[in-house]
SEGU-964429 format. One line per 4 residues: number of its first residue (from 1); their letters; for each residue x, y, z of N, C-alpha, C. Coordinates in Angstrom, 2 decimals. Atoms other than C-alpha are relative to their C-alpha. Layout:
<recs>
NUM) a) X/Y/Z/X/Y/Z/X/Y/Z | ...
</recs>
This chain:
<recs>
1) mkke) 0.26/-0.32/1.36/54.96/-103.11/180.06/1.19/-0.47/-0.89 | -0.94/0.50/0.92/56.85/-104.66/177.15/0.82/1.11/-0.68 | -0.77/-1.08/0.65/59.67/-102.81/175.38/-0.65/0.47/-1.23 | 0.70/-0.38/1.22/57.67/-102.74/172.15/-1.03/1.01/0.28
5) eiit) 0.99/-0.94/-0.41/54.85/-100.91/173.95/0.55/1.24/0.41 | -0.69/-1.26/-0.36/57.23/-98.41/175.42/0.50/0.69/-1.12 | -0.55/-0.63/1.27/58.84/-97.81/172.09/-1.17/0.76/-0.76 | 1.15/-0.66/0.60/55.38/-97.07/170.67/-0.41/1.24/0.61
9) llne) 0.32/-1.25/-0.71/54.62/-94.50/173.25/1.06/1.05/-0.15 | -1.09/-0.94/0.22/58.00/-92.87/172.95/0.01/0.61/-1.40 | 0.14/-0.47/1.30/57.55/-92.63/169.22/-1.18/1.03/-0.17 | 1.04/-1.00/0.01/54.28/-90.83/169.84/0.46/1.37/0.57
13) dlea) -0.56/-1.17/-0.56/56.10/-88.39/172.00/0.96/0.69/-0.94 | -0.98/-0.52/0.98/58.84/-88.01/169.38/-0.68/0.72/-1.10 | 0.74/-0.50/1.15/56.35/-87.31/166.61/-0.59/1.32/0.44 | 0.57/-1.31/-0.45/54.65/-84.63/168.76/1.12/1.06/0.13
17) ehga) -1.11/-0.89/-0.04/58.04/-82.98/169.41/0.30/0.54/-1.38 | -0.36/-0.40/1.40/58.71/-82.93/165.67/-1.01/1.00/-0.51 | 1.04/-0.99/0.32/55.33/-81.25/165.08/0.21/1.33/0.60 | -0.12/-1.26/-0.72/56.04/-78.65/167.69/1.19/0.82/-0.55
21) iiqy) -1.18/-0.75/0.47/59.49/-77.81/166.30/-0.38/0.68/-1.34 | 0.40/-0.65/1.27/58.05/-77.15/162.78/-1.08/1.12/0.22 | 1.00/-1.04/-0.31/55.02/-75.20/164.20/0.72/1.25/0.49 | -0.59/-1.15/-0.56/57.20/-72.91/166.27/1.00/0.63/-0.97
25) lsha) -0.92/-0.68/0.98/59.87/-72.37/163.58/-0.77/0.72/-1.11 | 0.84/-0.71/1.02/57.14/-71.52/161.04/-0.41/1.28/0.51 | 0.39/-1.31/-0.59/55.89/-68.92/163.37/1.10/1.08/0.19 | -1.12/-0.86/-0.16/59.30/-67.52/164.09/0.40/0.55/-1.29
29) yamg) -0.40/-0.49/1.35/60.21/-67.27/160.38/-0.97/1.00/-0.53 | 1.02/-0.84/0.53/56.97/-65.64/159.57/-0.06/1.34/0.64 | -0.04/-1.23/-0.69/57.54/-62.90/162.12/1.22/0.82/-0.39 | -1.31/-0.69/0.33/60.98/-61.96/160.72/0.86/0.28/1.27
33) egel) -0.96/-0.28/-1.10/63.72/-60.49/162.97/-0.75/0.55/1.16 | 0.63/-0.69/-1.18/62.91/-59.50/166.52/0.17/-0.91/1.22 | -0.24/0.69/-1.31/63.01/-60.47/170.19/-0.93/-1.21/0.11 | 1.06/1.02/-0.17/59.78/-62.55/170.10/0.35/-1.21/-0.86
37) acei) -0.47/1.10/0.83/60.98/-64.60/167.12/1.14/-0.76/0.55 | -1.21/0.67/-0.64/64.24/-65.31/168.87/-0.38/-0.86/1.14 | 0.48/0.77/-1.18/62.40/-66.49/171.98/-0.64/-1.26/-0.47 | 0.73/1.23/0.47/60.28/-68.84/169.98/0.93/-0.99/-0.61
41) eais) -1.12/0.85/0.54/63.32/-70.21/168.15/0.62/-0.75/1.12 | -0.68/0.62/-1.15/64.89/-70.89/171.50/-0.85/-1.18/0.54 | 0.92/1.09/-0.47/61.80/-72.91/172.52/0.10/-1.16/-1.00 | -0.12/1.06/0.94/62.08/-74.88/169.28/1.26/-0.77/0.21
45) reem) -1.30/0.70/-0.25/65.65/-75.70/170.10/-0.09/-0.94/1.22 | 0.24/0.93/-1.07/64.51/-77.17/173.41/-0.78/-1.17/-0.40 | 0.78/1.18/0.50/62.00/-79.31/171.61/0.87/-0.89/-0.85 | -0.93/0.85/0.77/64.83/-80.44/169.34/0.80/-0.92/0.90
49) rhld) -0.68/0.85/-1.00/66.71/-81.58/172.49/-0.88/-1.18/0.48 | 0.89/1.08/-0.40/63.65/-83.52/173.57/-0.06/-1.06/-1.02 | 0.09/0.96/1.02/63.41/-85.21/170.23/1.30/-0.85/-0.02 | -1.25/0.73/-0.02/67.05/-86.16/170.48/0.01/-0.96/1.14
53) wlae) 0.08/0.79/-1.13/66.63/-87.64/173.94/-0.91/-1.21/-0.16 | 0.98/1.06/0.21/63.56/-89.65/172.95/0.56/-0.97/-1.04 | -0.41/0.87/1.04/65.14/-90.96/169.77/1.13/-0.93/0.54 | -1.16/0.81/-0.61/68.30/-92.15/171.61/-0.57/-1.06/0.94
57) tive) 0.68/1.00/-0.89/66.06/-93.90/174.22/-0.65/-1.03/-0.77 | 0.68/1.00/0.93/64.13/-95.63/171.49/0.98/-0.95/-0.57 | -1.00/0.88/0.55/67.28/-96.98/169.92/0.65/-0.84/1.11 | -0.56/0.78/-1.13/68.64/-98.10/173.35/-0.90/-1.12/0.30
61) lggk) 0.95/1.01/-0.31/65.45/-100.08/173.73/-0.16/-1.04/-1.21 | 0.05/0.89/1.15/65.99/-101.73/170.29/-1.00/0.41/-1.05 | 1.02/-0.43/1.00/63.51/-99.67/168.38/0.67/0.97/-1.04 | -0.32/-0.89/1.05/63.62/-97.38/165.37/-0.76/1.34/0.20
65) psmr) 0.73/-1.28/-0.19/62.79/-93.68/165.87/-0.87/0.34/-1.24 | 0.82/-0.49/1.16/59.80/-92.42/163.82/0.31/1.42/-0.28 | -0.29/-1.37/0.45/60.62/-89.39/161.87/-1.32/0.68/-0.61 | 1.28/-0.69/0.48/56.96/-88.66/161.10/-0.29/1.18/0.81
69) rgkm) 0.27/-1.21/-0.78/55.58/-85.34/162.12/-1.41/-0.14/0.56 | 1.29/0.07/-0.75/52.84/-85.23/164.73/-0.93/1.18/-0.32 | 1.16/-1.04/0.19/49.76/-82.99/164.97/0.57/1.39/0.21 | -0.29/-1.44/-0.12/50.20/-79.28/164.48/-1.32/0.79/0.03
73) rmgg) 1.15/-0.94/-0.08/47.88/-76.39/165.12/0.46/1.32/-0.75 | -0.60/-1.12/0.81/48.71/-73.94/162.29/-1.00/1.02/-0.39 | 1.05/-0.95/0.27/45.47/-71.99/162.10/0.30/1.36/0.62 | -0.13/-1.27/-0.67/45.02/-68.40/163.21/0.26/1.08/-1.01
77) ksvp) -0.14/-1.18/0.95/44.80/-65.02/161.39/0.96/1.01/0.50 | -0.88/-1.03/-0.57/47.15/-63.08/163.64/1.05/-0.76/0.90 | -1.00/0.61/-0.83/50.33/-63.62/165.63/-0.50/-0.35/1.46 | 0.58/0.47/-1.31/48.41/-63.60/169.04/-0.83/-1.30/-0.11
81) dwmk) 0.76/1.23/0.27/46.17/-66.30/167.51/1.00/-1.18/-0.12 | -1.07/1.03/0.14/49.37/-68.30/166.63/0.46/-0.47/1.44 | -0.49/0.23/-1.39/50.52/-67.94/170.28/-1.05/-0.92/0.80 | 1.13/0.82/-0.57/47.13/-69.28/171.47/0.04/-1.37/-0.41
85) nnvl) -0.08/1.38/0.50/47.54/-72.32/169.23/1.27/-0.72/0.63 | -1.19/0.61/-0.52/51.01/-72.86/170.61/-0.28/-0.40/1.53 | 0.46/0.41/-1.32/49.46/-72.88/174.15/-0.74/-1.30/-0.06 | 0.77/1.18/0.05/47.01/-75.45/173.06/0.85/-1.25/-0.44
89) lend) -0.83/1.06/0.34/49.80/-77.57/171.46/0.77/-0.45/1.20 | -0.72/0.49/-1.25/51.74/-77.45/174.73/-0.96/-0.73/0.99 | 1.05/0.68/-0.80/48.47/-78.44/176.55/-0.08/-1.48/-0.42 | 0.07/1.37/0.50/48.35/-81.52/174.25/1.24/-0.81/0.50
93) aitm) -1.26/0.66/-0.33/52.01/-82.37/175.00/-0.03/-0.37/1.53 | 0.00/0.18/-1.44/51.51/-81.91/178.79/-0.93/-1.20/0.39 | 0.88/1.07/-0.18/48.50/-84.25/178.73/0.56/-1.39/-0.36 | -0.58/1.26/0.54/50.32/-86.87/176.69/1.15/-0.54/0.88
97) ykth) -1.11/0.36/-0.82/53.43/-86.82/178.90/-0.44/-0.50/1.30 | 0.48/0.39/-1.32/51.48/-87.09/182.08/-0.60/-1.42/-0.08 | 0.62/1.31/0.26/49.61/-90.09/180.64/1.10/-1.07/-0.10 | -1.14/0.94/0.24/52.94/-91.79/179.53/0.72/-0.22/1.27
101) ikii) -0.68/0.15/-1.24/54.53/-91.15/182.83/-0.72/-0.87/0.91 | 0.80/0.82/-0.94/51.70/-92.77/184.67/0.04/-1.54/-0.38 | 0.11/1.38/0.42/51.60/-95.97/182.54/1.34/-0.71/-0.32 | -1.31/0.65/0.26/55.32/-96.57/181.83/0.69/-0.20/1.42
105) gdrt) -0.56/0.27/-1.33/56.96/-98.32/184.73/1.46/0.11/0.15 | -1.49/-0.19/-0.04/60.63/-98.01/183.76/0.45/1.26/0.68 | -0.34/-1.18/-0.84/62.18/-95.67/186.35/0.78/1.03/-0.73 | -0.85/-0.86/0.79/64.78/-94.19/184.02/-0.79/0.82/-1.04
109) ikrl) 0.74/-0.65/1.12/62.36/-93.49/181.15/-1.05/0.97/0.70 | 1.00/-0.87/-0.64/59.78/-92.06/183.62/0.65/1.32/0.45 | -0.71/-1.26/-0.37/62.41/-89.64/184.91/0.25/0.90/-1.17 | -0.27/-0.84/1.25/63.25/-88.53/181.37/-1.28/0.77/-0.35
113) lkri) 1.22/-0.62/0.45/59.62/-87.92/180.56/-0.38/1.18/1.00 | 0.35/-0.94/-1.00/59.14/-85.97/183.84/0.92/1.28/-0.24 | -0.85/-1.15/0.30/62.15/-83.75/182.82/-0.51/0.73/-1.27 | 0.66/-0.63/1.21/60.53/-83.11/179.43/-1.23/0.72/0.32
117) lsde) 1.24/-0.62/-0.49/57.21/-82.36/181.05/0.25/1.32/0.66 | -0.33/-1.28/-0.62/58.79/-79.67/183.13/0.24/1.07/-1.06 | -0.19/-0.98/1.09/59.98/-77.91/179.92/-1.30/0.38/-0.59 | 1.27/-0.32/0.67/56.54/-78.19/178.31/-0.80/0.85/0.80
121) eshr) 0.76/-0.87/-0.84/54.90/-76.63/181.30/0.54/1.50/0.01 | -0.65/-1.35/0.03/57.38/-73.78/181.18/-0.30/0.64/-1.38 | 0.30/-0.61/1.40/56.78/-73.36/177.37/-1.43/0.54/-0.03 | 1.44/-0.53/-0.07/53.06/-73.09/177.98/-0.12/1.35/0.69
125) gdfi) -0.02/-1.22/-0.64/53.66/-70.31/180.38/0.61/1.14/-0.87 | -0.64/-0.90/0.92/55.94/-68.59/177.88/-0.94/0.45/-1.07 | 0.95/-0.28/1.05/53.35/-68.83/175.14/-1.22/0.86/0.44 | 1.12/-0.83/-0.54/50.59/-67.39/177.36/0.52/1.39/0.13
129) hfie) -0.55/-1.25/-0.12/52.87/-64.50/178.05/0.19/0.71/-1.48 | -0.24/-0.53/1.32/53.66/-64.14/174.26/-1.29/0.47/-0.69 | 1.24/-0.48/0.56/49.96/-63.65/173.51/-0.16/1.49/0.16 | 0.10/-1.42/-0.26/49.95/-60.31/175.18/1.20/0.82/-0.60
133) kakk) -1.20/-0.57/0.53/53.48/-59.53/174.05/-0.18/0.27/-1.53 | 0.21/-0.23/1.40/52.51/-59.96/170.43/-1.01/1.01/-0.23 | 1.01/-1.09/0.19/49.43/-57.71/170.85/0.73/1.35/0.24 | -0.63/-1.29/-0.35/51.54/-55.02/172.51/0.96/0.47/-1.04
137) egmk) -1.03/-0.35/0.90/54.30/-55.10/170.00/-0.51/0.11/-1.48 | 0.65/-0.03/1.32/51.87/-55.29/167.03/0.64/-0.87/-0.97 | -0.70/0.97/0.94/53.61/-58.33/165.52/-0.99/-0.45/-1.00 | 0.83/0.36/1.14/52.39/-59.25/162.10/0.65/-1.17/-0.79
141) dlrg) -0.48/1.04/0.94/52.66/-62.06/159.53/0.65/0.71/-1.14 | -0.77/-0.72/0.92/55.33/-60.84/157.19/0.09/-0.81/-1.40 | 0.00/0.75/1.14/54.81/-63.66/154.62/-0.89/0.53/-1.09 | 0.81/-0.47/1.12/53.47/-62.96/151.14/-0.46/-1.19/-0.87
145) vrtd) 0.58/1.00/0.88/52.13/-64.87/148.18/0.85/-0.20/-1.23 | -0.90/0.09/1.12/55.12/-64.80/145.92/0.16/-1.38/-0.49 | 0.02/1.32/0.52/55.22/-67.79/143.57/0.89/-0.11/-1.21 | -0.83/-0.08/1.22/57.76/-66.80/140.90/1.20/-1.01/0.16
149) kvaq) -1.15/0.94/0.02/61.01/-68.73/140.02/0.87/0.17/1.23 | -0.87/-0.14/-1.17/62.90/-67.27/142.97/-0.73/-0.69/1.19 | 0.70/0.72/-1.13/60.17/-68.48/145.41/-0.02/-1.47/-0.16 | -0.04/1.39/0.29/60.10/-71.87/143.73/1.43/-0.56/0.35
153) tlnw) -1.31/0.47/-0.33/63.91/-72.17/144.15/0.18/-0.01/1.53 | -0.14/-0.03/-1.40/63.75/-71.18/147.80/-0.79/-1.16/0.67 | 0.72/1.10/-0.64/61.01/-73.61/148.61/0.58/-1.37/-0.32 | -0.70/1.27/0.30/62.82/-76.37/146.84/1.11/-0.21/0.99
157) gieh) -1.08/0.13/-0.88/65.82/-75.65/149.00/-0.46/-0.26/1.41 | 0.56/0.25/-1.31/63.69/-75.56/152.17/-0.40/-1.41/0.20 | 0.46/1.40/-0.05/62.12/-78.89/151.38/1.19/-0.94/0.08 | -1.19/0.85/0.00/65.52/-80.41/150.63/0.66/-0.04/1.43
161) eytv) -0.72/-0.12/-1.24/67.06/-79.11/153.84/-0.77/-0.71/1.13 | 0.89/0.62/-1.03/64.17/-80.23/155.99/0.09/-1.53/-0.10 | -0.18/1.46/0.21/64.38/-83.77/154.44/1.32/-0.47/0.49 | -1.34/0.58/-0.33/68.14/-84.22/154.97/0.25/0.26/1.52
165) ilqy) -0.12/-0.16/-1.49/67.89/-82.81/158.53/-0.52/-1.29/0.69 | 0.56/1.21/-0.54/65.58/-85.70/159.39/0.73/-1.29/-0.42 | -0.74/1.14/0.45/67.52/-88.21/157.31/1.36/-0.17/0.79 | -1.32/0.11/-0.71/70.91/-87.36/158.89/-0.11/-0.16/1.51
169) llhs) 0.25/0.30/-1.45/69.45/-87.34/162.39/-0.31/-1.46/0.12 | 0.40/1.40/-0.05/67.91/-90.78/161.73/1.29/-0.86/-0.17 | -1.20/0.69/0.26/71.23/-92.02/160.41/0.98/0.06/1.18 | -0.86/-0.21/-1.28/73.02/-90.54/163.50/-0.54/-0.98/1.08
173) ylat) 0.54/0.86/-1.06/70.72/-92.44/165.83/0.26/-1.44/-0.29 | -0.10/1.44/0.28/70.97/-95.76/164.00/1.44/-0.45/-0.17 | -1.39/0.34/0.25/74.75/-95.68/163.32/0.64/-0.63/1.20 | -0.76/0.62/-1.12/76.99/-97.93/165.48/1.43/0.51/-0.03
177) neem) -1.26/-0.60/0.05/80.15/-96.19/164.32/-0.05/1.38/0.64 | 0.08/-1.30/-0.74/80.91/-93.37/166.78/0.27/1.28/-0.76 | -0.33/-1.16/0.86/82.48/-91.04/164.26/-1.11/0.35/-0.96 | 1.22/-0.34/0.90/79.55/-91.44/161.89/-1.13/0.62/0.87
181) kvqm) 1.03/-0.67/-0.82/77.13/-90.65/164.76/0.22/1.43/0.21 | -0.31/-1.40/-0.27/78.92/-87.48/165.51/-0.07/0.77/-1.24 | -0.03/-0.70/1.26/79.44/-86.40/161.89/-1.46/0.20/-0.60 | 1.32/-0.12/0.50/75.86/-87.11/160.88/-0.85/1.09/0.82
185) edqa) 0.72/-1.03/-0.88/74.50/-85.03/163.81/0.57/1.44/-0.35 | -0.55/-1.27/0.35/76.93/-82.25/162.93/-0.51/0.58/-1.32 | 0.50/-0.47/1.36/75.89/-82.15/159.25/-1.49/0.35/0.09 | 1.36/-0.32/-0.13/72.26/-82.22/160.31/-0.24/1.42/0.61
189) inem) 0.07/-1.37/-0.51/72.86/-79.06/162.44/0.23/1.00/-1.09 | -0.31/-0.91/1.13/74.44/-77.44/159.41/-1.19/0.17/-0.89 | 1.13/-0.03/0.88/71.40/-78.31/157.35/-1.11/0.79/0.69 | 0.98/-0.79/-0.78/69.21/-76.71/160.10/0.25/1.48/-0.33
193) qhmg) -0.37/-1.40/0.38/71.15/-73.46/159.44/-0.49/0.37/-1.32 | 0.38/-0.27/1.34/70.51/-73.73/155.78/-1.50/0.18/-0.08 | 1.50/-0.12/0.11/66.77/-74.24/156.23/-0.42/1.33/0.58 | 0.35/-1.31/-0.58/66.62/-71.18/158.51/0.39/1.08/-0.89
197) wlae) -0.35/-1.12/0.93/68.54/-69.01/156.08/-0.91/0.13/-1.19 | 0.86/0.02/1.18/66.41/-70.02/153.16/-1.43/0.46/0.35 | 1.27/-0.44/-0.42/63.19/-69.61/155.10/-0.11/1.52/0.29 | 0.01/-1.52/-0.25/64.11/-66.10/156.31/0.17/0.79/-1.28
201) kmvs) -0.10/-0.64/1.35/65.09/-65.18/152.78/-1.32/-0.06/-0.73 | 1.37/0.18/0.64/61.75/-66.49/151.51/-0.94/1.08/0.53 | 0.93/-1.02/-0.62/59.90/-64.23/153.96/0.35/1.36/-0.38 | -0.38/-1.33/0.38/61.94/-61.26/153.18/-0.24/0.31/-1.44
205) hkgn) 0.39/-0.21/1.40/61.13/-61.81/149.48/-1.49/-0.14/-0.19 | 1.44/0.00/0.04/57.46/-61.84/150.42/-0.59/-1.32/-0.49 | 0.53/1.30/0.32/57.02/-65.54/149.95/-0.39/-0.76/1.23 | 0.45/0.80/-1.13/55.71/-68.33/152.18/0.79/-1.32/0.11
209) prme) -0.80/1.19/-0.06/58.20/-71.01/153.29/-0.86/-1.28/0.13 | 0.79/1.18/0.01/56.86/-74.52/152.53/0.81/-1.07/0.81 | -0.70/0.92/-0.83/57.84/-76.66/155.47/-0.42/-1.42/-0.13 | 0.34/1.38/0.18/57.47/-80.12/154.10/1.27/-0.82/-0.45
213) ntgl) -1.11/0.85/0.40/59.86/-83.00/153.57/-0.41/-0.96/-1.13 | 0.22/0.80/1.20/60.12/-85.26/150.51/0.20/-1.51/0.15 | -0.12/1.44/-0.18/60.64/-88.73/152.09/1.49/-0.32/0.34 | -1.27/0.29/-0.55/63.59/-90.27/153.89/0.58/-1.36/-0.56
217) dksm) -0.59/1.22/0.34/66.03/-93.01/153.01/-0.27/-0.99/1.12 | 0.40/1.00/-1.03/64.98/-96.23/154.79/1.10/-1.04/0.26 | -1.11/1.06/-0.29/68.43/-98.09/154.86/0.24/-0.10/1.37 | -0.29/0.32/-1.42/69.40/-99.78/157.96/1.58/-0.30/0.13
221) kmgd) -1.44/0.21/-0.05/73.11/-100.52/156.99/0.74/1.36/-0.19 | -0.75/-1.36/0.06/75.67/-97.68/157.48/0.49/0.27/-1.34 | -0.55/-0.32/1.35/77.24/-98.12/154.07/-1.11/0.43/-0.92 | 1.07/-0.37/0.85/73.92/-97.98/152.39/-0.47/1.44/0.24
225) mlrd) 0.33/-1.36/-0.43/73.01/-94.87/154.35/0.85/1.03/-0.57 | -0.91/-0.98/0.47/76.18/-93.07/153.48/0.01/0.13/-1.62 | 0.09/-0.13/1.49/75.96/-93.95/149.74/-1.20/0.80/-0.43 | 1.19/-0.85/0.31/72.49/-92.50/149.63/0.20/1.39/0.37
229) diki) -0.21/-1.37/-0.43/73.57/-89.42/151.52/1.00/0.67/-0.97 | -0.99/-0.58/0.99/76.54/-88.91/149.11/-0.80/0.33/-1.24 | 0.75/-0.26/1.25/74.20/-89.21/146.12/-0.83/1.22/0.10 | 0.84/-1.14/-0.15/71.79/-86.71/147.52/0.85/1.32/-0.05
233) ekev) -0.77/-1.24/-0.14/74.49/-84.18/148.41/0.66/0.40/-1.32 | -0.53/-0.32/1.39/76.13/-84.42/144.94/-1.08/0.64/-0.89 | 1.08/-0.57/0.78/72.79/-83.80/143.22/-0.33/1.40/0.45 | 0.47/-1.27/-0.52/71.84/-80.95/145.47/1.07/1.04/-0.13
237) aaey) -1.11/-0.96/0.23/75.27/-79.23/145.32/-0.09/0.49/-1.51 | 0.13/-0.35/1.46/74.83/-79.30/141.43/-1.24/0.94/-0.19 | 1.21/-0.76/0.18/71.29/-77.88/141.81/0.06/1.38/0.58 | -0.26/-1.35/-0.51/72.37/-75.05/144.11/0.91/0.79/-0.90
241) draa) -0.83/-0.61/0.96/75.07/-74.23/141.69/-0.68/0.54/-1.24 | 0.74/-0.44/1.10/72.70/-74.08/138.79/-0.90/1.18/0.37 | 0.91/-1.03/-0.41/70.25/-71.97/140.76/0.71/1.34/0.21 | -0.77/-1.27/-0.35/72.94/-69.48/141.88/0.34/0.65/-1.32
245) kevk) -0.41/-0.61/1.20/73.93/-68.94/138.27/-1.23/0.72/-0.64 | 1.23/-0.62/0.63/70.30/-68.08/137.33/-0.53/1.15/0.71 | 0.63/-1.07/-0.73/69.24/-65.73/140.03/0.85/1.30/-0.16 | -0.63/-1.33/0.21/69.95/-62.06/139.65/0.24/0.75/1.37
249) dagl) -0.15/-0.50/-1.29/69.63/-61.08/143.28/1.45/-0.36/0.64 | -1.37/0.24/-0.45/73.25/-60.69/144.55/0.02/-0.68/1.37 | -0.04/0.62/-1.30/72.42/-61.56/148.14/-0.41/-1.43/-0.03 | 0.47/1.36/0.13/70.50/-64.68/147.20/1.03/-0.84/-0.80
253) kkll) -1.11/0.73/0.71/73.26/-65.71/144.74/1.06/-0.35/1.01 | -1.11/0.18/-1.03/75.84/-65.39/147.55/-0.46/-1.13/1.01 | 0.52/1.01/-0.91/73.59/-67.50/149.90/0.02/-1.44/-0.68 | 0.11/1.24/0.66/73.03/-70.24/147.36/1.41/-0.56/-0.20
257) mrir) -1.34/0.58/0.15/76.75/-70.51/146.61/0.64/-0.44/1.30 | -0.54/0.43/-1.38/77.59/-70.65/150.34/-0.62/-1.43/0.40 | 0.55/1.42/-0.35/75.17/-73.64/150.82/0.56/-0.95/-0.85 | -0.66/0.91/1.01/76.54/-75.20/147.64/1.28/-0.53/0.57
261) dhei) -1.25/0.45/-0.57/79.97/-75.16/149.18/-0.05/-0.85/1.19 | 0.26/0.91/-1.12/78.67/-76.69/152.38/-0.34/-1.31/-0.44 | 0.40/1.25/0.41/77.06/-79.45/150.52/1.17/-0.80/-0.58 | -1.17/0.63/0.56/80.27/-80.21/148.71/0.89/-0.51/1.14
265) yhve) -0.76/0.40/-1.25/81.99/-80.33/152.10/-0.64/-1.30/0.62 | 0.68/1.17/-0.53/79.31/-82.85/153.25/0.33/-1.21/-0.79 | -0.37/1.17/0.89/80.13/-85.11/150.29/1.38/-0.56/0.41 | -1.30/0.35/-0.39/83.77/-85.12/151.31/-0.01/-0.72/1.37
269) vfdd) 0.04/0.66/-1.41/82.98/-85.95/154.98/-0.66/-1.40/-0.17 | 0.65/1.27/0.08/80.62/-88.74/153.96/0.83/-1.01/-0.81 | -0.96/0.95/0.76/83.16/-90.18/151.42/0.97/-0.58/0.99 | -0.94/0.52/-0.96/85.69/-90.49/154.25/-0.70/-0.98/1.00
273) llee) 0.75/0.87/-0.92/83.02/-92.00/156.61/-0.20/-1.32/-0.70 | 0.34/1.29/0.70/82.01/-94.57/153.96/1.31/-0.90/-0.13 | -1.29/0.80/0.04/85.71/-95.60/153.50/0.28/-0.66/1.34 | -0.23/0.58/-1.32/86.02/-96.07/157.29/-0.99/-1.08/0.35
277) veks) 1.07/0.97/-0.27/82.76/-97.94/157.62/0.27/-1.34/-0.73 | -0.15/1.19/0.78/83.57/-100.31/154.77/1.28/-0.73/0.47 | -1.20/0.71/-0.62/87.07/-101.12/156.29/-0.35/-0.74/1.20 | 0.30/0.67/-1.26/85.51/-102.01/159.54/-1.07/-1.08/-0.12
</recs>
């Protein structure tokens, strides 16, 4: 099998992992705090690890990781229904990985896919257990239909954070400067925290987190990547500052100011990286 064909298959796997991450996080956020939500978030973190492994393998093969989101199963009127859909999504993943393991000849890649398959089979068992656990604990969807200015601000923040998570991860995978790779991944992890904080705040305010991204920077040169990242961070820091001044809720104001300060920090980190990259 040619490298290009393997890259295509691995990108299919990567897109599926992306879809699973967002599906599981959406369910966890919608349930609020609790043991089951924490267990589901833990599974989503394992899927993030899979995405990372796949993306790095794609780059090693000379390809570009796809940051598109794969199929999700977001239907269901109750938490047990969501868990049933998660079982179905894991079934989809298991079938796909088994197929790709069979047709890819590369021993190292086959071993990686078998490792991921083992996790997916474990996740399926977890979600089967969670169906009954959700029934027993009476877990409910805590989201509401709030659409006022506060909800709009929170959803704007969630969409931004989701977008830059993907963008910074992509830039981390494509960068050849080791410091840039590390820093882009670190800042992506920080943006994941922001997305979680905002989504949880949205649910507590009886809103519905909108888990969509707004499009990624397509640059392939490190300098262009960083310049775009700096531009985004400056604009967003200013927007968080403006929003913090407008909201009356003290807790939300504090959160927005904290995220603003983090975005300013990101600008400074990216400025230093740009200087280093341009020198080299």
